[in-house]
C-alpha positions in Angstrom: 19.8 13.4 -0.7 19.7 10.1 1.4 17.4 7.5 0.0 15.3 7.2 3.2 14.8 10.8 3.6 13.7 11.1 -0.3 11.1 8.4 0.5 9.8 10.2 3.4 9.5 13.4 1.5 7.9 11.7 -1.7 5.4 9.8 0.9 4.6 13.1 2.6 3.8 14.7 -0.8 1.8 11.7 -2.2 -0.3 11.4 1.1 -0.5 15.2 1.7 -4.2 15.6 1.7 -4.5 12.8 4.3 -6.2 10.1 2.1 -4.9 8.3 -0.8 -2.5 9.5 -3.4 -3.5 12.4 -5.5 -4.3 11.8 -9.0 -0.7 12.9 -10.0 2.4 13.8 -7.9 3.6 17.2 -7.9 5.9 17.7 -11.0 8.7 18.6 -8.3 8.3 15.6 -6.5 8.1 12.9 -9.5 10.9 14.9 -11.5 13.5 14.8 -8.8 12.7 11.5 -7.1 14.6 8.1 -7.9 12.4 5.1 -8.3 11.1 3.1 -5.4 12.5 -0.2 -4.4 9.7 -3.0 -4.0 10.0 -2.8 -0.2 9.5 1.0 -0.3 6.5 0.4 -2.6 4.8 -2.1 -0.1 5.5 0.3 2.8 3.7 3.1 0.9 0.9 0.8 0.0 0.5 0.2 3.7 0.7 3.8 4.4 -2.0 4.6 1.9 -4.4 2.2 3.9 -3.4 3.7 7.1 -3.9 7.2 6.2 -7.5 6.8 5.0 -9.3 9.0 7.3 -12.9 7.4 8.2 -12.4 4.3 6.2 -13.6 0.9 7.2 -11.5 -2.3 6.2 -14.0 -5.2 5.8 -12.4 -8.8 6.5 -14.6 -11.8 6.5 -17.7 -9.7 7.0 -16.2 -7.8 10.0 -15.2 -4.2 10.1 -11.9 -3.0 11.1 -10.1 0.3 11.3 -7.4 1.4 8.9 -4.7 0.8 11.6 -6.1 -2.8 12.2 -6.0 -3.6 8.6 -2.4 -2.3 8.1 -1.4 -4.6 11.3 -3.2 -7.5 9.6 -1.8 -7.2 6.2 1.7 -6.5 7.6 1.4 -9.7 9.7 0.5 -11.6 6.5 3.5 -10.0 4.7 5.9 -11.1 7.5 4.7 -14.6 7.0 4.6 -14.7 3.4 8.2 -15.6 2.9 9.6 -15.9 -0.7 6.1 -15.7 -2.2 6.4 -11.9 -1.9 9.2 -10.5 -4.1 7.3 -7.5 -5.5 4.7 -5.0 -4.8 2.4 -6.9 -7.0 3.1 -10.1 -5.3 2.2 -8.2 -2.0 -1.1 -7.1 -3.3 -2.1 -10.8 -4.5 -0.6 -12.7 -1.6 -1.4 -10.4 1.2 -3.8 -7.7 0.6 -6.2 -9.2 -1.7 -8.4 -11.7 0.1 -8.7 -13.8 3.2 -6.5 -16.9 3.2 -9.1 -18.6 5.3 -12.2 -17.9 3.7 -11.2 -16.8 0.3 -13.5 -13.8 0.7 -12.0 -10.5 -1.0 -10.8 -7.6 1.6 -13.0 -4.5 1.0 -12.5 -1.0 1.9 -15.3 1.4 2.4 -14.2 5.0 2.2 -15.3 7.8 4.3 -17.6 9.0 1.4 -19.3 5.5 1.4 -17.7 4.3 -1.9 -16.7 0.5 -1.3 -14.2 -1.1 -3.3 -11.8 -4.4 -3.3 -8.6 -3.6 -1.5 -6.9 -5.1 -4.6 -8.4 -2.4 -6.8 -7.5 0.4 -4.3 -3.9 -0.8 -3.8 -3.3 -1.4 -7.5 -4.6 2.2 -8.2 -2.1 3.3 -5.5 0.9 1.3 -7.1 0.3 2.7 -10.6 0.7 6.1 -9.3 4.4 5.4 -8.0 7.4 5.9 -9.8 8.8 2.6 -11.0 11.3 1.0 -9.0 14.1 -1.3 -9.7 13.2 -4.8 -10.4 15.6 -6.3 -7.5 13.3 -8.7 -6.2 15.8 -9.9 -3.2 15.7 -6.3 -1.7 12.3 -6.8 -0.1 12.5 -7.6 3.8 9.7 -7.9 6.3 9.4 -5.5 9.2 
């Protein structure tokens, strides 16, 4: 199976219920899927935010939709340059806090649960198959 098709299939399975990743991926998905590259991990992290139904992204005291959050974080990723080599770098450098105020980004889920975006994204990252450590393969879209 071509790598991009495999990524789409896995992403669809992981995001299947419409919100964050399920606690565990289906056995057929994790057993047959190659590890993700760092860029794929970042794209999946962005998708995990974008697919949060009814969630609110809180940045510098203002509320934004999930789509607006993805747009903003993707913009930061595009301008981060060589500071982002891994998905972990992405979380720390682009998706954790405001570079202007230093205030943490927060996500309020549809059920009212509020957490730092870093906590949410680290949980999502831990649920992904490990990827190759090729840091040079990360490119910004």
